[in-house]
Biotite code that builds the C-alpha atoms (Angstrom):
import biotite.structure as struc

atoms = struc.array([
    struc.Atom([0.000, 0.000, 0.000], chain_id="A", res_id=1, res_name="MET", atom_name="CA", element="C"),
    struc.Atom([1.497, 3.258, -1.204], chain_id="A", res_id=2, res_name="ARG", atom_name="CA", element="C"),
    struc.Atom([2.300, 5.728, 1.618], chain_id="A", res_id=3, res_name="PRO", atom_name="CA", element="C"),
    struc.Atom([1.054, 9.178, 0.633], chain_id="A", res_id=4, res_name="VAL", atom_name="CA", element="C"),
    struc.Atom([1.437, 12.775, 1.726], chain_id="A", res_id=5, res_name="ASP", atom_name="CA", element="C"),
    struc.Atom([-1.769, 14.790, 1.292], chain_id="A", res_id=6, res_name="LYS", atom_name="CA", element="C"),
    struc.Atom([-0.333, 17.974, 2.733], chain_id="A", res_id=7, res_name="GLY", atom_name="CA", element="C"),
    struc.Atom([-2.538, 20.544, 4.410], chain_id="A", res_id=8, res_name="ASP", atom_name="CA", element="C"),
    struc.Atom([-6.102, 21.158, 3.293], chain_id="A", res_id=9, res_name="ALA", atom_name="CA", element="C"),
    struc.Atom([-6.119, 23.509, 0.279], chain_id="A", res_id=10, res_name="PRO", atom_name="CA", element="C"),
    struc.Atom([-9.543, 24.917, 1.223], chain_id="A", res_id=11, res_name="LYS", atom_name="CA", element="C"),
    struc.Atom([-12.666, 24.266, 3.254], chain_id="A", res_id=12, res_name="GLN", atom_name="CA", element="C"),
    struc.Atom([-15.374, 22.137, 1.674], chain_id="A", res_id=13, res_name="TYR", atom_name="CA", element="C"),
    struc.Atom([-19.147, 22.390, 1.784], chain_id="A", res_id=14, res_name="SER", atom_name="CA", element="C"),
    struc.Atom([-19.444, 19.015, 0.017], chain_id="A", res_id=15, res_name="ASP", atom_name="CA", element="C"),
    struc.Atom([-16.824, 16.316, 0.575], chain_id="A", res_id=16, res_name="TYR", atom_name="CA", element="C"),
    struc.Atom([-17.166, 15.096, -3.016], chain_id="A", res_id=17, res_name="LYS", atom_name="CA", element="C"),
    struc.Atom([-15.713, 18.403, -4.198], chain_id="A", res_id=18, res_name="LYS", atom_name="CA", element="C"),
    struc.Atom([-12.400, 17.432, -2.570], chain_id="A", res_id=19, res_name="ALA", atom_name="CA", element="C"),
    struc.Atom([-11.846, 14.708, -5.179], chain_id="A", res_id=20, res_name="ARG", atom_name="CA", element="C"),
    struc.Atom([-9.779, 16.672, -7.675], chain_id="A", res_id=21, res_name="ASN", atom_name="CA", element="C"),
    struc.Atom([-7.726, 18.352, -4.952], chain_id="A", res_id=22, res_name="ASP", atom_name="CA", element="C"),
    struc.Atom([-6.944, 14.958, -3.431], chain_id="A", res_id=23, res_name="LEU", atom_name="CA", element="C"),
    struc.Atom([-6.042, 13.464, -6.801], chain_id="A", res_id=24, res_name="ALA", atom_name="CA", element="C"),
    struc.Atom([-3.790, 16.430, -7.491], chain_id="A", res_id=25, res_name="GLY", atom_name="CA", element="C"),
    struc.Atom([-1.935, 15.717, -4.256], chain_id="A", res_id=26, res_name="ARG", atom_name="CA", element="C"),
    struc.Atom([-1.820, 11.895, -4.189], chain_id="A", res_id=27, res_name="ILE", atom_name="CA", element="C"),
    struc.Atom([-2.659, 10.820, -7.736], chain_id="A", res_id=28, res_name="GLY", atom_name="CA", element="C"),
    struc.Atom([-5.626, 9.092, -9.334], chain_id="A", res_id=29, res_name="TRP", atom_name="CA", element="C"),
    struc.Atom([-5.127, 5.816, -7.499], chain_id="A", res_id=30, res_name="TYR", atom_name="CA", element="C"),
    struc.Atom([-7.090, 3.959, -4.863], chain_id="A", res_id=31, res_name="CYS", atom_name="CA", element="C"),
    struc.Atom([-5.423, 4.673, -1.531], chain_id="A", res_id=32, res_name="SER", atom_name="CA", element="C"),
    struc.Atom([-5.961, 1.052, -0.516], chain_id="A", res_id=33, res_name="TYR", atom_name="CA", element="C"),
    struc.Atom([-5.576, -1.389, -3.421], chain_id="A", res_id=34, res_name="CYS", atom_name="CA", element="C"),
    struc.Atom([-3.431, 1.033, -5.507], chain_id="A", res_id=35, res_name="GLU", atom_name="CA", element="C"),
    struc.Atom([-5.492, 0.479, -8.649], chain_id="A", res_id=36, res_name="MET", atom_name="CA", element="C"),
    struc.Atom([-5.487, 3.463, -11.034], chain_id="A", res_id=37, res_name="PRO", atom_name="CA", element="C"),
    struc.Atom([-8.956, 5.005, -11.260], chain_id="A", res_id=38, res_name="VAL", atom_name="CA", element="C"),
    struc.Atom([-9.681, 8.019, -13.453], chain_id="A", res_id=39, res_name="LYS", atom_name="CA", element="C"),
    struc.Atom([-13.416, 8.230, -13.973], chain_id="A", res_id=40, res_name="ASN", atom_name="CA", element="C"),
    struc.Atom([-15.191, 6.912, -10.859], chain_id="A", res_id=41, res_name="MET", atom_name="CA", element="C"),
    struc.Atom([-12.742, 7.394, -7.999], chain_id="A", res_id=42, res_name="ILE", atom_name="CA", element="C"),
    struc.Atom([-14.474, 8.230, -4.721], chain_id="A", res_id=43, res_name="GLU", atom_name="CA", element="C"),
    struc.Atom([-13.644, 10.452, -1.764], chain_id="A", res_id=44, res_name="VAL", atom_name="CA", element="C"),
    struc.Atom([-13.565, 8.011, 1.131], chain_id="A", res_id=45, res_name="GLU", atom_name="CA", element="C"),
    struc.Atom([-13.979, 8.851, 4.809], chain_id="A", res_id=46, res_name="HIS", atom_name="CA", element="C"),
    struc.Atom([-11.241, 7.077, 6.765], chain_id="A", res_id=47, res_name="VAL", atom_name="CA", element="C"),
    struc.Atom([-13.431, 7.124, 9.868], chain_id="A", res_id=48, res_name="VAL", atom_name="CA", element="C"),
    struc.Atom([-16.979, 6.654, 8.565], chain_id="A", res_id=49, res_name="PRO", atom_name="CA", element="C"),
    struc.Atom([-19.450, 9.481, 9.115], chain_id="A", res_id=50, res_name="ILE", atom_name="CA", element="C"),
    struc.Atom([-21.848, 6.979, 10.684], chain_id="A", res_id=51, res_name="LYS", atom_name="CA", element="C"),
    struc.Atom([-19.213, 6.250, 13.322], chain_id="A", res_id=52, res_name="ASN", atom_name="CA", element="C"),
    struc.Atom([-18.448, 9.867, 14.142], chain_id="A", res_id=53, res_name="GLY", atom_name="CA", element="C"),
    struc.Atom([-15.933, 10.646, 11.411], chain_id="A", res_id=54, res_name="GLY", atom_name="CA", element="C"),
    struc.Atom([-15.792, 14.251, 10.213], chain_id="A", res_id=55, res_name="ALA", atom_name="CA", element="C"),
    struc.Atom([-17.721, 14.632, 6.965], chain_id="A", res_id=56, res_name="GLU", atom_name="CA", element="C"),
    struc.Atom([-15.867, 17.686, 5.637], chain_id="A", res_id=57, res_name="LEU", atom_name="CA", element="C"),
    struc.Atom([-12.407, 17.362, 7.194], chain_id="A", res_id=58, res_name="ASP", atom_name="CA", element="C"),
    struc.Atom([-9.455, 16.947, 4.803], chain_id="A", res_id=59, res_name="TRP", atom_name="CA", element="C"),
    struc.Atom([-7.696, 14.848, 7.457], chain_id="A", res_id=60, res_name="GLU", atom_name="CA", element="C"),
    struc.Atom([-10.488, 12.271, 7.167], chain_id="A", res_id=61, res_name="ASN", atom_name="CA", element="C"),
    struc.Atom([-10.312, 11.986, 3.364], chain_id="A", res_id=62, res_name="PHE", atom_name="CA", element="C"),
    struc.Atom([-8.598, 9.436, 1.152], chain_id="A", res_id=63, res_name="LEU", atom_name="CA", element="C"),
    struc.Atom([-9.353, 8.297, -2.391], chain_id="A", res_id=64, res_name="LEU", atom_name="CA", element="C"),
    struc.Atom([-10.858, 4.887, -3.010], chain_id="A", res_id=65, res_name="SER", atom_name="CA", element="C"),
    struc.Atom([-12.037, 2.678, -5.827], chain_id="A", res_id=66, res_name="CYS", atom_name="CA", element="C"),
    struc.Atom([-15.639, 1.499, -5.679], chain_id="A", res_id=67, res_name="LYS", atom_name="CA", element="C"),
    struc.Atom([-14.637, -1.985, -4.536], chain_id="A", res_id=68, res_name="TYR", atom_name="CA", element="C"),
    struc.Atom([-12.524, -0.939, -1.541], chain_id="A", res_id=69, res_name="CYS", atom_name="CA", element="C"),
    struc.Atom([-15.018, 1.729, -0.487], chain_id="A", res_id=70, res_name="ASN", atom_name="CA", element="C"),
    struc.Atom([-17.950, -0.689, -0.648], chain_id="A", res_id=71, res_name="THR", atom_name="CA", element="C"),
    struc.Atom([-16.165, -3.426, 1.279], chain_id="A", res_id=72, res_name="LEU", atom_name="CA", element="C"),
    struc.Atom([-14.819, -1.048, 3.935], chain_id="A", res_id=73, res_name="LYS", atom_name="CA", element="C"),
    struc.Atom([-18.179, 0.682, 4.278], chain_id="A", res_id=74, res_name="SER", atom_name="CA", element="C"),
    struc.Atom([-18.641, 1.736, 7.927], chain_id="A", res_id=75, res_name="ASP", atom_name="CA", element="C"),
    struc.Atom([-17.052, -1.343, 9.502], chain_id="A", res_id=76, res_name="ARG", atom_name="CA", element="C"),
    struc.Atom([-14.239, 0.523, 11.280], chain_id="A", res_id=77, res_name="ASN", atom_name="CA", element="C"),
    struc.Atom([-15.176, 2.717, 14.215], chain_id="A", res_id=78, res_name="THR", atom_name="CA", element="C"),
    struc.Atom([-11.884, 4.653, 14.270], chain_id="A", res_id=79, res_name="SER", atom_name="CA", element="C"),
    struc.Atom([-8.374, 4.673, 12.813], chain_id="A", res_id=80, res_name="ARG", atom_name="CA", element="C"),
    struc.Atom([-7.171, 2.440, 15.652], chain_id="A", res_id=81, res_name="ASN", atom_name="CA", element="C"),
    struc.Atom([-6.231, -1.115, 14.773], chain_id="A", res_id=82, res_name="GLY", atom_name="CA", element="C"),
    struc.Atom([-5.376, -0.464, 11.118], chain_id="A", res_id=83, res_name="TYR", atom_name="CA", element="C"),
    struc.Atom([-2.576, 0.991, 9.047], chain_id="A", res_id=84, res_name="PHE", atom_name="CA", element="C"),
    struc.Atom([-3.402, 4.057, 6.936], chain_id="A", res_id=85, res_name="TRP", atom_name="CA", element="C"),
    struc.Atom([-1.546, 5.305, 3.896], chain_id="A", res_id=86, res_name="SER", atom_name="CA", element="C"),
    struc.Atom([-1.632, 8.951, 5.023], chain_id="A", res_id=87, res_name="ASP", atom_name="CA", element="C"),
    struc.Atom([-0.269, 8.236, 8.519], chain_id="A", res_id=88, res_name="LYS", atom_name="CA", element="C"),
    struc.Atom([1.958, 5.135, 8.331], chain_id="A", res_id=89, res_name="ASP", atom_name="CA", element="C"),
    struc.Atom([4.556, 3.701, 5.985], chain_id="A", res_id=90, res_name="ASN", atom_name="CA", element="C"),
    struc.Atom([2.057, 1.222, 4.614], chain_id="A", res_id=91, res_name="THR", atom_name="CA", element="C"),
    struc.Atom([4.623, -0.045, 2.105], chain_id="A", res_id=92, res_name="PHE", atom_name="CA", element="C"),
    struc.Atom([6.186, -1.908, 5.049], chain_id="A", res_id=93, res_name="LEU", atom_name="CA", element="C"),
    struc.Atom([2.910, -3.575, 6.040], chain_id="A", res_id=94, res_name="ALA", atom_name="CA", element="C"),
    struc.Atom([2.425, -6.044, 3.196], chain_id="A", res_id=95, res_name="PHE", atom_name="CA", element="C"),
    struc.Atom([4.170, -8.382, 0.774], chain_id="A", res_id=96, res_name="THR", atom_name="CA", element="C"),
    struc.Atom([3.211, -8.803, -2.866], chain_id="A", res_id=97, res_name="TYR", atom_name="CA", element="C"),
    struc.Atom([3.481, -11.804, -5.168], chain_id="A", res_id=98, res_name="GLN", atom_name="CA", element="C"),
    struc.Atom([1.569, -11.297, -8.400], chain_id="A", res_id=99, res_name="SER", atom_name="CA", element="C"),
    struc.Atom([-2.078, -10.743, -7.372], chain_id="A", res_id=100, res_name="ALA", atom_name="CA", element="C"),
    struc.Atom([-1.553, -12.010, -3.837], chain_id="A", res_id=101, res_name="ILE", atom_name="CA", element="C"),
    struc.Atom([-1.227, -9.600, -0.889], chain_id="A", res_id=102, res_name="ILE", atom_name="CA", element="C"),
    struc.Atom([-0.210, -10.814, 2.562], chain_id="A", res_id=103, res_name="LYS", atom_name="CA", element="C"),
    struc.Atom([0.724, -9.263, 5.884], chain_id="A", res_id=104, res_name="ALA", atom_name="CA", element="C"),
    struc.Atom([4.482, -8.811, 6.093], chain_id="A", res_id=105, res_name="ASN", atom_name="CA", element="C"),
    struc.Atom([5.805, -11.654, 8.232], chain_id="A", res_id=106, res_name="GLY", atom_name="CA", element="C"),
    struc.Atom([8.891, -9.592, 9.137], chain_id="A", res_id=107, res_name="GLN", atom_name="CA", element="C"),
    struc.Atom([6.769, -7.331, 11.349], chain_id="A", res_id=108, res_name="LEU", atom_name="CA", element="C"),
    struc.Atom([6.244, -8.003, 15.036], chain_id="A", res_id=109, res_name="ASN", atom_name="CA", element="C"),
    struc.Atom([3.160, -9.973, 16.057], chain_id="A", res_id=110, res_name="SER", atom_name="CA", element="C"),
    struc.Atom([1.106, -6.884, 16.909], chain_id="A", res_id=111, res_name="SER", atom_name="CA", element="C"),
    struc.Atom([1.942, -5.234, 13.585], chain_id="A", res_id=112, res_name="GLN", atom_name="CA", element="C"),
    struc.Atom([1.092, -8.421, 11.682], chain_id="A", res_id=113, res_name="VAL", atom_name="CA", element="C"),
    struc.Atom([-2.361, -8.440, 13.311], chain_id="A", res_id=114, res_name="ARG", atom_name="CA", element="C"),
    struc.Atom([-2.907, -4.809, 12.344], chain_id="A", res_id=115, res_name="ILE", atom_name="CA", element="C"),
    struc.Atom([-1.726, -5.455, 8.785], chain_id="A", res_id=116, res_name="ALA", atom_name="CA", element="C"),
    struc.Atom([-4.088, -8.422, 8.468], chain_id="A", res_id=117, res_name="GLN", atom_name="CA", element="C"),
    struc.Atom([-6.967, -6.373, 9.875], chain_id="A", res_id=118, res_name="SER", atom_name="CA", element="C"),
    struc.Atom([-6.240, -3.750, 7.216], chain_id="A", res_id=119, res_name="THR", atom_name="CA", element="C"),
    struc.Atom([-6.297, -6.410, 4.498], chain_id="A", res_id=120, res_name="ILE", atom_name="CA", element="C"),
    struc.Atom([-9.582, -7.776, 5.848], chain_id="A", res_id=121, res_name="ASP", atom_name="CA", element="C"),
    struc.Atom([-11.211, -4.337, 6.087], chain_id="A", res_id=122, res_name="LEU", atom_name="CA", element="C"),
    struc.Atom([-10.847, -3.730, 2.355], chain_id="A", res_id=123, res_name="MET", atom_name="CA", element="C"),
    struc.Atom([-10.815, -7.362, 1.206], chain_id="A", res_id=124, res_name="GLY", atom_name="CA", element="C"),
    struc.Atom([-7.399, -6.836, -0.359], chain_id="A", res_id=125, res_name="LEU", atom_name="CA", element="C"),
    struc.Atom([-6.579, -10.555, -0.408], chain_id="A", res_id=126, res_name="ASP", atom_name="CA", element="C"),
    struc.Atom([-9.433, -11.584, -2.685], chain_id="A", res_id=127, res_name="ARG", atom_name="CA", element="C"),
    struc.Atom([-8.220, -13.567, -5.673], chain_id="A", res_id=128, res_name="TYR", atom_name="CA", element="C"),
    struc.Atom([-9.331, -16.743, -7.498], chain_id="A", res_id=129, res_name="PRO", atom_name="CA", element="C"),
    struc.Atom([-8.241, -19.860, -5.663], chain_id="A", res_id=130, res_name="GLY", atom_name="CA", element="C"),
    struc.Atom([-7.729, -18.030, -2.386], chain_id="A", res_id=131, res_name="GLY", atom_name="CA", element="C"),
    struc.Atom([-9.741, -18.400, 0.793], chain_id="A", res_id=132, res_name="SER", atom_name="CA", element="C"),
    struc.Atom([-11.522, -15.130, -0.074], chain_id="A", res_id=133, res_name="ASN", atom_name="CA", element="C"),
    struc.Atom([-12.694, -15.249, -3.662], chain_id="A", res_id=134, res_name="LYS", atom_name="CA", element="C"),
    struc.Atom([-13.561, -12.053, -5.553], chain_id="A", res_id=135, res_name="PRO", atom_name="CA", element="C"),
    struc.Atom([-16.980, -11.410, -7.011], chain_id="A", res_id=136, res_name="THR", atom_name="CA", element="C"),
    struc.Atom([-17.278, -11.149, -10.781], chain_id="A", res_id=137, res_name="ASN", atom_name="CA", element="C"),
    struc.Atom([-17.395, -7.364, -10.424], chain_id="A", res_id=138, res_name="ALA", atom_name="CA", element="C"),
    struc.Atom([-14.233, -7.203, -8.297], chain_id="A", res_id=139, res_name="ASP", atom_name="CA", element="C"),
    struc.Atom([-11.407, -6.790, -10.807], chain_id="A", res_id=140, res_name="THR", atom_name="CA", element="C"),
    struc.Atom([-8.750, -5.577, -8.392], chain_id="A", res_id=141, res_name="ARG", atom_name="CA", element="C"),
    struc.Atom([-6.812, -8.839, -8.577], chain_id="A", res_id=142, res_name="TRP", atom_name="CA", element="C"),
    struc.Atom([-6.789, -8.602, -12.389], chain_id="A", res_id=143, res_name="ILE", atom_name="CA", element="C"),
    struc.Atom([-5.312, -5.110, -12.198], chain_id="A", res_id=144, res_name="SER", atom_name="CA", element="C"),
    struc.Atom([-2.622, -6.326, -9.785], chain_id="A", res_id=145, res_name="ARG", atom_name="CA", element="C"),
    struc.Atom([-1.811, -9.348, -11.942], chain_id="A", res_id=146, res_name="HIS", atom_name="CA", element="C"),
    struc.Atom([-1.488, -7.210, -15.078], chain_id="A", res_id=147, res_name="GLU", atom_name="CA", element="C"),
    struc.Atom([0.815, -4.751, -13.304], chain_id="A", res_id=148, res_name="SER", atom_name="CA", element="C"),
    struc.Atom([2.932, -7.639, -12.026], chain_id="A", res_id=149, res_name="TRP", atom_name="CA", element="C"),
    struc.Atom([3.320, -8.919, -15.584], chain_id="A", res_id=150, res_name="SER", atom_name="CA", element="C"),
    struc.Atom([4.197, -5.505, -17.032], chain_id="A", res_id=151, res_name="VAL", atom_name="CA", element="C"),
    struc.Atom([6.643, -4.816, -14.200], chain_id="A", res_id=152, res_name="ALA", atom_name="CA", element="C"),
    struc.Atom([8.474, -8.096, -14.777], chain_id="A", res_id=153, res_name="ASN", atom_name="CA", element="C"),
    struc.Atom([8.669, -7.428, -18.515], chain_id="A", res_id=154, res_name="THR", atom_name="CA", element="C"),
    struc.Atom([10.072, -3.995, -17.687], chain_id="A", res_id=155, res_name="SER", atom_name="CA", element="C"),
    struc.Atom([12.647, -5.601, -15.391], chain_id="A", res_id=156, res_name="LEU", atom_name="CA", element="C"),
    struc.Atom([13.810, -7.790, -18.276], chain_id="A", res_id=157, res_name="ALA", atom_name="CA", element="C"),
    struc.Atom([14.086, -4.677, -20.465], chain_id="A", res_id=158, res_name="ASP", atom_name="CA", element="C"),
    struc.Atom([16.079, -2.928, -17.743], chain_id="A", res_id=159, res_name="TRP", atom_name="CA", element="C"),
    struc.Atom([18.445, -5.860, -17.391], chain_id="A", res_id=160, res_name="ASN", atom_name="CA", element="C"),
    struc.Atom([19.033, -5.757, -21.151], chain_id="A", res_id=161, res_name="SER", atom_name="CA", element="C"),
    struc.Atom([19.506, -1.993, -21.314], chain_id="A", res_id=162, res_name="SER", atom_name="CA", element="C"),
    struc.Atom([20.034, -0.297, -17.914], chain_id="A", res_id=163, res_name="PRO", atom_name="CA", element="C"),
    struc.Atom([20.102, 3.249, -19.270], chain_id="A", res_id=164, res_name="SER", atom_name="CA", element="C"),
    struc.Atom([18.801, 6.567, -17.979], chain_id="A", res_id=165, res_name="GLU", atom_name="CA", element="C"),
    struc.Atom([16.171, 6.699, -20.719], chain_id="A", res_id=166, res_name="SER", atom_name="CA", element="C"),
    struc.Atom([15.003, 3.178, -19.850], chain_id="A", res_id=167, res_name="MET", atom_name="CA", element="C"),
    struc.Atom([14.786, 4.130, -16.172], chain_id="A", res_id=168, res_name="ARG", atom_name="CA", element="C"),
    struc.Atom([12.619, 7.143, -16.990], chain_id="A", res_id=169, res_name="ARG", atom_name="CA", element="C"),
    struc.Atom([10.428, 5.043, -19.263], chain_id="A", res_id=170, res_name="GLN", atom_name="CA", element="C"),
    struc.Atom([9.901, 2.501, -16.501], chain_id="A", res_id=171, res_name="ILE", atom_name="CA", element="C"),
    struc.Atom([8.806, 5.321, -14.200], chain_id="A", res_id=172, res_name="GLY", atom_name="CA", element="C"),
    struc.Atom([6.282, 6.552, -16.763], chain_id="A", res_id=173, res_name="ARG", atom_name="CA", element="C"),
    struc.Atom([4.965, 3.057, -17.430], chain_id="A", res_id=174, res_name="THR", atom_name="CA", element="C"),
    struc.Atom([4.618, 2.310, -13.729], chain_id="A", res_id=175, res_name="ALA", atom_name="CA", element="C"),
    struc.Atom([2.753, 5.513, -12.933], chain_id="A", res_id=176, res_name="SER", atom_name="CA", element="C"),
    struc.Atom([0.350, 4.731, -15.770], chain_id="A", res_id=177, res_name="GLY", atom_name="CA", element="C"),
    struc.Atom([-0.383, 1.164, -14.702], chain_id="A", res_id=178, res_name="THR", atom_name="CA", element="C"),
    struc.Atom([-0.506, 1.892, -10.966], chain_id="A", res_id=179, res_name="GLY", atom_name="CA", element="C"),
    struc.Atom([0.275, -0.537, -8.148], chain_id="A", res_id=180, res_name="HIS", atom_name="CA", element="C"),
    struc.Atom([3.360, 1.225, -6.840], chain_id="A", res_id=181, res_name="PHE", atom_name="CA", element="C"),
    struc.Atom([4.070, -1.530, -4.317], chain_id="A", res_id=182, res_name="SER", atom_name="CA", element="C"),
    struc.Atom([4.173, -4.225, -6.987], chain_id="A", res_id=183, res_name="ILE", atom_name="CA", element="C"),
    struc.Atom([6.675, -2.234, -9.038], chain_id="A", res_id=184, res_name="TRP", atom_name="CA", element="C"),
    struc.Atom([8.808, -1.639, -5.963], chain_id="A", res_id=185, res_name="MET", atom_name="CA", element="C"),
    struc.Atom([8.766, -5.361, -5.189], chain_id="A", res_id=186, res_name="GLU", atom_name="CA", element="C"),
    struc.Atom([9.743, -6.378, -8.721], chain_id="A", res_id=187, res_name="VAL", atom_name="CA", element="C"),
    struc.Atom([12.597, -3.833, -8.740], chain_id="A", res_id=188, res_name="PHE", atom_name="CA", element="C"),
    struc.Atom([13.673, -4.521, -5.144], chain_id="A", res_id=189, res_name="LYS", atom_name="CA", element="C"),
    struc.Atom([17.285, -5.114, -6.218], chain_id="A", res_id=190, res_name="ASN", atom_name="CA", element="C"),
    struc.Atom([17.487, -2.021, -8.443], chain_id="A", res_id=191, res_name="GLU", atom_name="CA", element="C"),
    struc.Atom([17.893, 1.094, -6.255], chain_id="A", res_id=192, res_name="PRO", atom_name="CA", element="C"),
    struc.Atom([18.135, 3.518, -9.185], chain_id="A", res_id=193, res_name="GLU", atom_name="CA", element="C"),
    struc.Atom([14.808, 2.334, -10.567], chain_id="A", res_id=194, res_name="VAL", atom_name="CA", element="C"),
    struc.Atom([13.230, 2.353, -7.125], chain_id="A", res_id=195, res_name="ARG", atom_name="CA", element="C"),
    struc.Atom([14.174, 5.997, -6.697], chain_id="A", res_id=196, res_name="LYS", atom_name="CA", element="C"),
    struc.Atom([12.664, 6.719, -10.119], chain_id="A", res_id=197, res_name="GLU", atom_name="CA", element="C"),
    struc.Atom([9.439, 5.003, -9.089], chain_id="A", res_id=198, res_name="LEU", atom_name="CA", element="C"),
    struc.Atom([9.227, 7.050, -5.898], chain_id="A", res_id=199, res_name="ILE", atom_name="CA", element="C"),
    struc.Atom([9.586, 10.270, -7.887], chain_id="A", res_id=200, res_name="SER", atom_name="CA", element="C"),
    struc.Atom([7.237, 9.161, -10.696], chain_id="A", res_id=201, res_name="SER", atom_name="CA", element="C"),
    struc.Atom([4.151, 8.491, -8.582], chain_id="A", res_id=202, res_name="PHE", atom_name="CA", element="C"),
    struc.Atom([2.284, 11.601, -7.448], chain_id="A", res_id=203, res_name="THR", atom_name="CA", element="C"),
    struc.Atom([2.048, 12.088, -3.703], chain_id="A", res_id=204, res_name="GLY", atom_name="CA", element="C"),
    struc.Atom([4.462, 9.478, -2.375], chain_id="A", res_id=205, res_name="ILE", atom_name="CA", element="C"),
    struc.Atom([5.536, 10.285, 1.186], chain_id="A", res_id=206, res_name="CYS", atom_name="CA", element="C"),
    struc.Atom([9.269, 10.862, 0.690], chain_id="A", res_id=207, res_name="ARG", atom_name="CA", element="C"),
    struc.Atom([9.908, 10.515, 4.432], chain_id="A", res_id=208, res_name="ASN", atom_name="CA", element="C"),
    struc.Atom([9.026, 6.829, 4.118], chain_id="A", res_id=209, res_name="CYS", atom_name="CA", element="C"),
    struc.Atom([12.124, 5.994, 2.037], chain_id="A", res_id=210, res_name="PHE", atom_name="CA", element="C"),
    struc.Atom([15.837, 6.565, 2.473], chain_id="A", res_id=211, res_name="ASN", atom_name="CA", element="C"),
    struc.Atom([18.293, 7.890, -0.110], chain_id="A", res_id=212, res_name="ALA", atom_name="CA", element="C"),
    struc.Atom([18.654, 4.409, -1.640], chain_id="A", res_id=213, res_name="GLU", atom_name="CA", element="C"),
    struc.Atom([14.901, 4.002, -2.078], chain_id="A", res_id=214, res_name="GLY", atom_name="CA", element="C"),
    struc.Atom([14.507, 1.538, 0.782], chain_id="A", res_id=215, res_name="ASN", atom_name="CA", element="C"),
    struc.Atom([11.506, 1.856, 3.112], chain_id="A", res_id=216, res_name="PRO", atom_name="CA", element="C"),
    struc.Atom([11.954, 3.275, 6.604], chain_id="A", res_id=217, res_name="ILE", atom_name="CA", element="C"),
    struc.Atom([9.453, 3.890, 9.431], chain_id="A", res_id=218, res_name="PRO", atom_name="CA", element="C"),
    struc.Atom([7.316, 6.978, 8.930], chain_id="A", res_id=219, res_name="ARG", atom_name="CA", element="C"),
    struc.Atom([7.949, 9.819, 11.381], chain_id="A", res_id=220, res_name="PRO", atom_name="CA", element="C"),
    struc.Atom([5.126, 9.922, 13.952], chain_id="A", res_id=221, res_name="ASN", atom_name="CA", element="C"),
    struc.Atom([3.480, 6.865, 12.386], chain_id="A", res_id=222, res_name="GLY", atom_name="CA", element="C"),
    struc.Atom([2.766, 3.432, 13.841], chain_id="A", res_id=223, res_name="ASP", atom_name="CA", element="C"),
    struc.Atom([4.868, 1.841, 11.108], chain_id="A", res_id=224, res_name="LEU", atom_name="CA", element="C"),
])
């Protein structure tokens, strides 16, 4: 899950839906949870649901979500507690990625693993064919992840054949277009120059979550 930096609220809102374009300008047109690129029907999502006391018009309570993640999350969380959030934590550290499969990072401590799994469960991020949680026909998130995994691995082969500056920039452009930042970072885990390009290519990445070599580090003031 891509850690993002929304910055301060650019204005006050009378309708939370009107924050959509401002949010996308800050953190990109991607779901804040599954990382799928969404251009036409992305939704402003309340981190703490309004029904559970979350602020309806507060920038701090906004993230962007695809329809699938927003529907599955619904109002099932009563607060931010017990989950990792892309605007507060280094959520890149929370999960591992293998093609379409997302799991809690086993390198975390036991408490962090429980929180990571709760985050997966809240949005149904581990739904894929053949898994214990199967997606509905309408839930195409696993397809988007699988396609990005394939493109990223093809791009890695291209990089290995021609590790040039122009190829590095092209990989950054391709990745930002296909989305799924975390998958690209996993595929290029042994290529620090490309990782740094990926971090700069995706809009709204929290730079404080990565060191100078492009490796993830705990987020200042976050739980991870």
